[in-house]
N, C-alpha and C positions, 0 to 999 in steps of 0.2 A: 601613361595613357590608360584611361578607364573605359572599358566597353561593357555593355550589358545587352545580352540577347536572350531570347526565349527559345527553348527547344520546340521542335515541331511535334506533330502527333505521334511520331515514331521515336522521339527522344533524341533526334539529331539536332546539332546546332552548328552554325557557321559564324565565324568572326571575320567579316569582309574587310578588305583594305588595310590589313596589317603590313607594316614594312618588316623586312628581315630583322631578327633580334630575339631576345629572350623575354618571355611573358609568363606571369603566374596566372593560371586559370583556376578559379575557385567556384564550384557550383553552390547555389543556395536555393532552397525552396522550403517554405513552412511545412512542417510535418514530416520532414525527411532528414536522414543523415547520409553523408556521402563517403565513399571510399574510392580513391584517397580523398582526403579533405581538400587538397589542392595539388597542383602539379606544375612544375616549371617546364615550359615548352619552348624549344628553340625553333623559330619559324624561318624556313627558307621560302621558296616560291609557294609551296603548298604543304599542308600537314594534315593528315587524316587519322592519326592514331592517338587521339587525346580523349579517351573514354573514362567515364566514372560510373560507379554503381550506386544507385539510390536505394536506400532501405527505409520503408515506412516507419514512422515513429508512432507508437500507439499509447493508449491510456487505459488505466483501470480506475473505475470510480465506485464509490460506495458511501456508506453512511454509518456512523457510530452513535448508539443511543445509550441513555441512562434512564431507566424507568420509562421508556417510550419516547423520550424527548432527545433531540440531538445534543451532543456534548462537544464542546470545543477543547482544543489542546491535546488531543490524543494523537500520538505518533503511530503511523501505519508504515511499515517497512516491507520491502521486497528486495532481499539481497542488499546491494549498495544503494538502492533507491529508497528514499523516505519522504514523507510529507506529514503535515499536521492538519487535523480537522479544523474547519472554520467554525464560526459562531453558530451555524446550523447543524454541525456535526458531519458535514460533507467533506470528502477528501477526493483528490485526484492524484494518482501516480502517473506522471507524464514522461514522455521521451523514452518509452520502452520499445524494444524491438521484439519481434515474434519470439515466442518461447514460453516456457512454463515458469511461473513465479509463485513462491509461497509468501503470502501476505501475513504479517504478524502485527497485531495492534499492541501498543504498550503505553503505560502510564504508571508512574510510581504508586505502589500500593493497591493497584486495581487488577482484577481478573476479568477475562473476556470470554464470551461465548459466540462463536467457537474460539478456541485458542489460536487457530491459524486457518487459512483457506488457500487451496491450490487453485491457480487460475492459468489457463492456457490461452495465450494470445496467438492468433494465426491469421492476421490480415485485417481484423476490425477491432475497434475498442470494445471493452467489456464493462458493463455497469451492474449495479445491484450487488456488489460484494460487500455485504453488511456485517457489522459486529455489534454486540451489546455488552455493556459493562455489567458484570454480575456483582450484585451487592450481597453481602453476607446476610444470612437469614437473621431476623430479629426475634428475640425471645419475647413471647407474649406473656406467658405465665409459667410458674412452677407450682405444681400441686402435690402436696405430700400424699403418698399412698400408704397402704397399711404398713405400719412400722415393722421393719424386719431388722431386728437387732443382731449384729454380728460382733461379738466381743464388746457389746455396749457402745459402739462408736459409729455404726452405719445406719442410715435411713434411706428409704427409697422415695424418689420424687418422679413425677411425670412432667416433662418439658413440652410446652406447646410453642411452635415457631410459626411465623407468618407464611411459610411455604415449606415445601418438602426439603429435607436436608439430605443431600446425596453423597456427602463425604463424612468422614469421622468428625463429629462435633463434640467437643469436650466442654463440660460445665463443671466448674470448680466451686464448691460451696464450702463456706467456713461457718463455724458457729461460735458465738461468743459465750454460749451457755456453759 
């Protein structure tokens, strides 16, 4: 026998007209998870102790860009939850319960800014948790400076990049002369 009822404004429900026997009761509602997931209830004339606890399921949304445009195929993870950006660079981590999550974007060979973000969910969805793919600086030019010979093998050059270089950047030059 399948019955479907809706809880009242206080969360109470009644399954009228059941005959004595065993029944499995399973609550469902979009956007919630329940504990327990279901329970077997043995019904006599009346039964009033068949309670469940509902926990809201929440979402974290954001966007991942490369040079200002959305990029697809980037994995965004938060613990055991993960998702992939769509063709617009948007992502949604769904079915999360309240708590603090550390989001980490990843894609082979790419670096992100920021490397991770901490998000606290406490009753409502969070959006705007964005990341950007950081591309390596591009060398624009190498300009020889005043020759400074050290043992006859060293010269000095000035390197110009398309943006600030914030980490150690090594340039290896070889000469065929």
